[in-house]
Biopython code that builds the backbone (N, CA, C, O; Angstrom):
import numpy as np
from Bio.PDB.StructureBuilder import StructureBuilder

atoms = [
    (1, "MET", "N", (0.850, -1.177, 0.000)),
    (1, "MET", "CA", (0.000, 0.000, 0.000)),
    (1, "MET", "C", (0.892, 1.235, 0.000)),
    (1, "MET", "O", (1.904, 1.276, 0.700)),
    (2, "THR", "N", (0.519, 2.231, -0.779)),
    (2, "THR", "CA", (1.303, 3.455, -0.829)),
    (2, "THR", "C", (0.939, 4.338, 0.345)),
    (2, "THR", "O", (-0.058, 4.113, 1.031)),
    (3, "LYS", "N", (1.772, 5.353, 0.563)),
    (3, "LYS", "CA", (1.537, 6.265, 1.683)),
    (3, "LYS", "C", (0.211, 7.008, 1.517)),
    (3, "LYS", "O", (-0.500, 7.242, 2.494)),
    (4, "LYS", "N", (-0.119, 7.377, 0.277)),
    (4, "LYS", "CA", (-1.354, 8.110, 0.026)),
    (4, "LYS", "C", (-2.572, 7.244, 0.346)),
    (4, "LYS", "O", (-3.522, 7.713, 0.973)),
    (5, "LYS", "N", (-2.544, 5.985, -0.083)),
    (5, "LYS", "CA", (-3.659, 5.085, 0.193)),
    (5, "LYS", "C", (-3.768, 4.795, 1.689)),
    (5, "LYS", "O", (-4.872, 4.676, 2.221)),
    (6, "ALA", "N", (-2.636, 4.681, 2.362)),
    (6, "ALA", "CA", (-2.644, 4.439, 3.809)),
    (6, "ALA", "C", (-3.249, 5.632, 4.542)),
    (6, "ALA", "O", (-4.008, 5.456, 5.495)),
    (7, "ALA", "N", (-2.916, 6.850, 4.101)),
    (7, "ALA", "CA", (-3.473, 8.050, 4.725)),
    (7, "ALA", "C", (-4.978, 8.122, 4.497)),
    (7, "ALA", "O", (-5.729, 8.501, 5.395)),
    (8, "GLU", "N", (-5.420, 7.754, 3.282)),
    (8, "GLU", "CA", (-6.854, 7.756, 2.997)),
    (8, "GLU", "C", (-7.575, 6.721, 3.859)),
    (8, "GLU", "O", (-8.679, 6.977, 4.340)),
    (9, "ALA", "N", (-6.966, 5.566, 4.056)),
    (9, "ALA", "CA", (-7.573, 4.519, 4.879)),
    (9, "ALA", "C", (-7.670, 4.982, 6.334)),
    (9, "ALA", "O", (-8.676, 4.734, 6.999)),
    (10, "ASP", "N", (-6.623, 5.655, 6.829)),
    (10, "ASP", "CA", (-6.649, 6.165, 8.195)),
    (10, "ASP", "C", (-7.732, 7.230, 8.362)),
    (10, "ASP", "O", (-8.422, 7.266, 9.381)),
    (11, "ALA", "N", (-7.877, 8.089, 7.366)),
    (11, "ALA", "CA", (-8.906, 9.128, 7.419)),
    (11, "ALA", "C", (-10.297, 8.502, 7.424)),
    (11, "ALA", "O", (-11.190, 8.965, 8.134)),
    (12, "THR", "N", (-10.476, 7.454, 6.634)),
    (12, "THR", "CA", (-11.772, 6.770, 6.594)),
    (12, "THR", "C", (-12.059, 6.111, 7.929)),
    (12, "THR", "O", (-13.182, 6.183, 8.427)),
    (13, "ASP", "N", (-11.055, 5.467, 8.515)),
    (13, "ASP", "CA", (-11.243, 4.826, 9.827)),
    (13, "ASP", "C", (-11.576, 5.861, 10.896)),
    (13, "ASP", "O", (-12.399, 5.606, 11.775)),
    (14, "GLY", "N", (-10.943, 7.022, 10.823)),
    (14, "GLY", "CA", (-11.225, 8.087, 11.782)),
    (14, "GLY", "C", (-12.641, 8.614, 11.633)),
    (14, "GLY", "O", (-13.317, 8.887, 12.625)),
    (15, "ALA", "N", (-13.086, 8.754, 10.397)),
    (15, "ALA", "CA", (-14.446, 9.236, 10.140)),
    (15, "ALA", "C", (-15.471, 8.216, 10.626)),
    (15, "ALA", "O", (-16.507, 8.579, 11.183)),
    (16, "GLU", "N", (-15.173, 6.941, 10.411)),
    (16, "GLU", "CA", (-16.083, 5.889, 10.889)),
    (16, "GLU", "C", (-16.136, 5.869, 12.412)),
    (16, "GLU", "O", (-17.199, 5.653, 12.995)),
    (17, "ALA", "N", (-15.006, 6.090, 13.052)),
    (17, "ALA", "CA", (-14.974, 6.122, 14.519)),
    (17, "ALA", "C", (-15.784, 7.305, 15.046)),
    (17, "ALA", "O", (-16.504, 7.181, 16.036)),
    (18, "ASP", "N", (-15.661, 8.455, 14.376)),
    (18, "ASP", "CA", (-16.444, 9.629, 14.780)),
    (18, "ASP", "C", (-17.936, 9.389, 14.604)),
    (18, "ASP", "O", (-18.741, 9.770, 15.454)),
    (19, "ALA", "N", (-18.298, 8.753, 13.491)),
    (19, "ALA", "CA", (-19.710, 8.460, 13.245)),
    (19, "ALA", "C", (-20.245, 7.488, 14.281)),
    (19, "ALA", "O", (-21.377, 7.629, 14.744)),
    (20, "GLN", "N", (-19.434, 6.499, 14.649)),
    (20, "GLN", "CA", (-19.855, 5.537, 15.676)),
    (20, "GLN", "C", (-20.004, 6.224, 17.029)),
    (20, "GLN", "O", (-20.940, 5.923, 17.770)),
    (21, "ALA", "N", (-19.097, 7.144, 17.366)),
    (21, "ALA", "CA", (-19.180, 7.870, 18.629)),
    (21, "ALA", "C", (-20.442, 8.726, 18.666)),
    (21, "ALA", "O", (-21.113, 8.809, 19.694)),
    (22, "ASP", "N", (-20.763, 9.364, 17.534)),
    (22, "ASP", "CA", (-21.981, 10.172, 17.465)),
    (22, "ASP", "C", (-23.224, 9.301, 17.629)),
    (22, "ASP", "O", (-24.187, 9.701, 18.284)),
    (23, "ALA", "N", (-23.197, 8.122, 17.038)),
    (23, "ALA", "CA", (-24.341, 7.210, 17.149)),
    (23, "ALA", "C", (-24.482, 6.708, 18.578)),
    (23, "ALA", "O", (-25.601, 6.541, 19.065)),
    (24, "ASP", "N", (-23.372, 6.466, 19.253)),
    (24, "ASP", "CA", (-23.407, 5.987, 20.636)),
    (24, "ASP", "C", (-23.908, 7.056, 21.599)),
    (24, "ASP", "O", (-24.476, 6.727, 22.640)),
    (25, "GLU", "N", (-23.707, 8.333, 21.270)),
    (25, "GLU", "CA", (-24.146, 9.412, 22.145)),
    (25, "GLU", "C", (-25.650, 9.415, 22.352)),
    (25, "GLU", "O", (-26.114, 9.733, 23.447)),
    (26, "GLY", "N", (-26.411, 9.077, 21.348)),
    (26, "GLY", "CA", (-27.850, 9.102, 21.427)),
    (26, "GLY", "C", (-28.440, 7.835, 22.011)),
    (26, "GLY", "O", (-29.650, 7.763, 22.227)),
    (27, "SER", "N", (-27.619, 6.842, 22.270)),
    (27, "SER", "CA", (-28.128, 5.568, 22.783)),
    (27, "SER", "C", (-28.395, 5.660, 24.280)),
    (27, "SER", "O", (-28.277, 6.729, 24.879)),
    (28, "THR", "N", (-28.750, 4.543, 24.865)),
    (28, "THR", "CA", (-29.064, 4.524, 26.295)),
    (28, "THR", "C", (-27.837, 4.883, 27.116)),
    (28, "THR", "O", (-26.711, 4.631, 26.687)),
    (29, "PRO", "N", (-28.040, 5.471, 28.298)),
    (29, "PRO", "CA", (-26.905, 5.871, 29.143)),
    (29, "PRO", "C", (-26.104, 4.662, 29.628)),
    (29, "PRO", "O", (-26.640, 3.569, 29.817)),
    (30, "SER", "N", (-24.827, 4.890, 29.819)),
    (30, "SER", "CA", (-23.970, 3.822, 30.323)),
    (30, "SER", "C", (-24.134, 3.703, 31.835)),
    (30, "SER", "O", (-24.793, 4.537, 32.457)),
    (31, "SER", "N", (-23.544, 2.681, 32.422)),
    (31, "SER", "CA", (-23.652, 2.499, 33.866)),
    (31, "SER", "C", (-22.964, 3.637, 34.610)),
    (31, "SER", "O", (-23.386, 4.001, 35.708)),
    (32, "ALA", "N", (-21.909, 4.202, 34.028)),
    (32, "ALA", "CA", (-21.228, 5.330, 34.667)),
    (32, "ALA", "C", (-22.137, 6.556, 34.697)),
    (32, "ALA", "O", (-22.127, 7.318, 35.664)),
    (33, "GLU", "N", (-22.924, 6.744, 33.635)),
    (33, "GLU", "CA", (-23.837, 7.884, 33.605)),
    (33, "GLU", "C", (-24.987, 7.687, 34.590)),
    (33, "GLU", "O", (-25.487, 8.660, 35.156)),
    (34, "TYR", "N", (-25.409, 6.447, 34.801)),
    (34, "TYR", "CA", (-26.460, 6.192, 35.773)),
    (34, "TYR", "C", (-26.005, 6.506, 37.192)),
    (34, "TYR", "O", (-26.803, 6.967, 38.008)),
    (35, "THR", "N", (-24.736, 6.262, 37.496)),
    (35, "THR", "CA", (-24.266, 6.470, 38.865)),
    (35, "THR", "C", (-24.192, 7.943, 39.233)),
    (35, "THR", "O", (-24.282, 8.278, 40.414)),
    (36, "VAL", "N", (-24.032, 8.826, 38.267)),
    (36, "VAL", "CA", (-23.946, 10.251, 38.573)),
    (36, "VAL", "C", (-25.284, 10.965, 38.402)),
    (36, "VAL", "O", (-25.401, 12.144, 38.736)),
    (37, "ALA", "N", (-26.276, 10.276, 37.894)),
    (37, "ALA", "CA", (-27.587, 10.893, 37.694)),
    (37, "ALA", "C", (-28.381, 10.827, 38.994)),
    (37, "ALA", "O", (-28.361, 9.805, 39.680)),
    (38, "PHE", "N", (-29.072, 11.894, 39.333)),
    (38, "PHE", "CA", (-29.884, 11.948, 40.537)),
    (38, "PHE", "C", (-31.337, 12.116, 40.159)),
    (38, "PHE", "O", (-31.678, 12.958, 39.329)),
    (39, "SER", "N", (-32.190, 11.318, 40.763)),
    (39, "SER", "CA", (-33.617, 11.481, 40.546)),
    (39, "SER", "C", (-34.111, 12.571, 41.500)),
    (39, "SER", "O", (-33.450, 12.857, 42.498)),
    (40, "PRO", "N", (-35.245, 13.175, 41.214)),
    (40, "PRO", "CA", (-35.785, 14.184, 42.119)),
    (40, "PRO", "C", (-36.012, 13.641, 43.534)),
    (40, "PRO", "O", (-35.853, 14.364, 44.517)),
    (41, "ARG", "N", (-36.380, 12.378, 43.624)),
    (41, "ARG", "CA", (-36.588, 11.782, 44.947)),
    (41, "ARG", "C", (-35.279, 11.707, 45.727)),
    (41, "ARG", "O", (-35.261, 11.987, 46.926)),
    (42, "GLN", "N", (-34.182, 11.333, 45.065)),
    (42, "GLN", "CA", (-32.891, 11.266, 45.738)),
    (42, "GLN", "C", (-32.440, 12.649, 46.188)),
    (42, "GLN", "O", (-31.867, 12.793, 47.268)),
    (43, "VAL", "N", (-32.694, 13.660, 45.373)),
    (43, "VAL", "CA", (-32.326, 15.029, 45.744)),
    (43, "VAL", "C", (-33.139, 15.472, 46.958)),
    (43, "VAL", "O", (-32.595, 16.096, 47.869)),
    (44, "ALA", "N", (-34.428, 15.159, 46.981)),
    (44, "ALA", "CA", (-35.282, 15.550, 48.102)),
    (44, "ALA", "C", (-34.831, 14.870, 49.391)),
    (44, "ALA", "O", (-34.790, 15.507, 50.443)),
    (45, "VAL", "N", (-34.496, 13.598, 49.323)),
    (45, "VAL", "CA", (-34.024, 12.882, 50.514)),
    (45, "VAL", "C", (-32.713, 13.476, 50.993)),
    (45, "VAL", "O", (-32.520, 13.655, 52.196)),
    (46, "GLY", "N", (-31.816, 13.783, 50.080)),
    (46, "GLY", "CA", (-30.541, 14.393, 50.460)),
    (46, "GLY", "C", (-30.728, 15.739, 51.128)),
    (46, "GLY", "O", (-30.079, 16.035, 52.132)),
    (47, "LEU", "N", (-31.612, 16.557, 50.576)),
    (47, "LEU", "CA", (-31.877, 17.868, 51.187)),
    (47, "LEU", "C", (-32.523, 17.722, 52.562)),
    (47, "LEU", "O", (-32.229, 18.505, 53.465)),
    (48, "ALA", "N", (-33.396, 16.734, 52.735)),
    (48, "ALA", "CA", (-34.020, 16.498, 54.034)),
    (48, "ALA", "C", (-32.977, 16.085, 55.070)),
    (48, "ALA", "O", (-33.043, 16.514, 56.222)),
    (49, "ILE", "N", (-32.029, 15.264, 54.670)),
    (49, "ILE", "CA", (-30.965, 14.852, 55.595)),
    (49, "ILE", "C", (-30.121, 16.059, 55.997)),
    (49, "ILE", "O", (-29.817, 16.239, 57.176)),
    (50, "VAL", "N", (-29.746, 16.877, 55.031)),
    (50, "VAL", "CA", (-28.945, 18.066, 55.330)),
    (50, "VAL", "C", (-29.724, 19.017, 56.236)),
    (50, "VAL", "O", (-29.157, 19.572, 57.177)),
    (51, "ALA", "N", (-31.009, 19.211, 55.966)),
    (51, "ALA", "CA", (-31.819, 20.097, 56.805)),
    (51, "ALA", "C", (-31.916, 19.557, 58.223)),
    (51, "ALA", "O", (-31.879, 20.328, 59.182)),
    (52, "GLY", "N", (-32.040, 18.255, 58.367)),
    (52, "GLY", "CA", (-32.078, 17.647, 59.695)),
    (52, "GLY", "C", (-30.780, 17.849, 60.449)),
    (52, "GLY", "O", (-30.796, 18.157, 61.640)),
    (53, "LEU", "N", (-29.661, 17.680, 59.774)),
    (53, "LEU", "CA", (-28.365, 17.889, 60.428)),
    (53, "LEU", "C", (-28.170, 19.344, 60.833)),
    (53, "LEU", "O", (-27.628, 19.625, 61.902)),
    (54, "VAL", "N", (-28.604, 20.259, 59.994)),
    (54, "VAL", "CA", (-28.502, 21.684, 60.329)),
    (54, "VAL", "C", (-29.377, 21.999, 61.538)),
    (54, "VAL", "O", (-28.959, 22.747, 62.422)),
    (55, "ALA", "N", (-30.584, 21.440, 61.590)),
    (55, "ALA", "CA", (-31.480, 21.677, 62.730)),
    (55, "ALA", "C", (-30.882, 21.128, 64.022)),
    (55, "ALA", "O", (-30.967, 21.771, 65.069)),
    (56, "ILE", "N", (-30.286, 19.959, 63.953)),
    (56, "ILE", "CA", (-29.652, 19.385, 65.147)),
    (56, "ILE", "C", (-28.486, 20.252, 65.608)),
    (56, "ILE", "O", (-28.345, 20.512, 66.803)),
    (57, "ALA", "N", (-27.654, 20.698, 64.681)),
    (57, "ALA", "CA", (-26.522, 21.551, 65.032)),
    (57, "ALA", "C", (-26.995, 22.871, 65.621)),
    (57, "ALA", "O", (-26.410, 23.363, 66.586)),
    (58, "PHE", "N", (-28.044, 23.447, 65.053)),
    (58, "PHE", "CA", (-28.575, 24.714, 65.559)),
    (58, "PHE", "C", (-29.133, 24.541, 66.972)),
    (58, "PHE", "O", (-28.886, 25.370, 67.847)),
    (59, "ARG", "N", (-29.879, 23.468, 67.188)),
    (59, "ARG", "CA", (-30.450, 23.198, 68.509)),
    (59, "ARG", "C", (-29.339, 22.982, 69.539)),
    (59, "ARG", "O", (-29.432, 23.477, 70.662)),
    (60, "HIS", "N", (-28.302, 22.255, 69.166)),
    (60, "HIS", "CA", (-27.181, 22.003, 70.069)),
    (60, "HIS", "C", (-26.480, 23.316, 70.425)),
    (60, "HIS", "O", (-26.110, 23.534, 71.579)),
    (61, "ARG", "N", (-26.304, 24.174, 69.445)),
    (61, "ARG", "CA", (-25.634, 25.452, 69.696)),
    (61, "ARG", "C", (-26.481, 26.354, 70.594)),
    (61, "ARG", "O", (-25.953, 27.032, 71.475)),
    (62, "ARG", "N", (-27.812, 26.358, 70.363)),
    (62, "ARG", "CA", (-28.689, 27.188, 71.206)),
    (62, "ARG", "C", (-28.663, 26.713, 72.651)),
    (62, "ARG", "O", (-28.616, 27.532, 73.569)),
    (63, "SER", "N", (-28.693, 25.396, 72.865)),
    (63, "SER", "CA", (-28.687, 24.892, 74.242)),
    (63, "SER", "C", (-27.356, 25.172, 74.913)),
    (63, "SER", "O", (-27.323, 25.427, 76.117)),
    (64, "ARG", "N", (-26.267, 25.131, 74.178)),
    (64, "ARG", "CA", (-24.955, 25.437, 74.744)),
    (64, "ARG", "C", (-24.851, 26.924, 75.077)),
    (64, "ARG", "O", (-24.246, 27.285, 76.087)),
    (65, "ASP", "N", (-25.437, 27.801, 74.236)),
    (65, "ASP", "CA", (-25.415, 29.239, 74.506)),
    (65, "ASP", "C", (-26.239, 29.566, 75.752)),
    (65, "ASP", "O", (-25.853, 30.440, 76.528)),
    (66, "ARG", "N", (-27.374, 28.877, 75.956)),
    (66, "ARG", "CA", (-28.198, 29.120, 77.143)),
    (66, "ARG", "C", (-27.468, 28.714, 78.420)),
    (66, "ARG", "O", (-27.561, 29.403, 79.436)),
    (67, "LYS", "N", (-26.748, 27.605, 78.370)),
    (67, "LYS", "CA", (-26.004, 27.165, 79.549)),
    (67, "LYS", "C", (-24.907, 28.142, 79.923)),
    (67, "LYS", "O", (-24.704, 28.418, 81.105)),
    (68, "SER", "N", (-24.187, 28.677, 78.926)),
    (68, "SER", "CA", (-23.098, 29.613, 79.206)),
    (68, "SER", "C", (-23.651, 30.974, 79.611)),
    (68, "SER", "O", (-22.961, 31.710, 80.317)),
    (69, "ALA", "N", (-24.850, 31.339, 79.204)),
    (69, "ALA", "CA", (-25.448, 32.621, 79.589)),
    (69, "ALA", "C", (-25.910, 32.563, 81.040)),
    (69, "ALA", "O", (-25.985, 33.598, 81.702)),
    (70, "GLY", "N", (-26.219, 31.380, 81.542)),
    (70, "GLY", "CA", (-26.673, 31.241, 82.912)),
    (70, "GLY", "C", (-25.538, 31.274, 83.923)),
    (70, "GLY", "O", (-25.797, 31.383, 85.121)),
    (71, "ASP", "N", (-24.283, 31.184, 83.477)),
    (71, "ASP", "CA", (-23.142, 31.192, 84.403)),
    (71, "ASP", "C", (-22.884, 32.514, 84.999)),
    (71, "ASP", "O", (-21.956, 32.662, 85.794)),
]
sb = StructureBuilder()
sb.init_structure("model")
sb.init_model(0)
sb.init_chain("A")
sb.init_seg("    ")
for serial, (resi, resn, name, xyz) in enumerate(atoms, 1):
    if name == "N":
        sb.init_residue(resn, " ", resi, " ")
    sb.init_atom(name, np.array(xyz, "f"), 0.0, 1.0, " ", f" {name:<3s}", serial, name[0])
structure = sb.get_structure()
């Protein structure tokens, strides 16, 4: 094979790879994409947990401030 034909073959293979990548983009999500996706329910549960932790920390701080104010 000559250098020109080899370059044309490489260009064709590259174009086919790009076309395959474009076709794969529209297909179903991979397992890696599923692991980073959050459903609205998961977001709501996460926010509820954070709100609960903030409420506990706030309550703990208020009770500690009341004890030190009574000294």
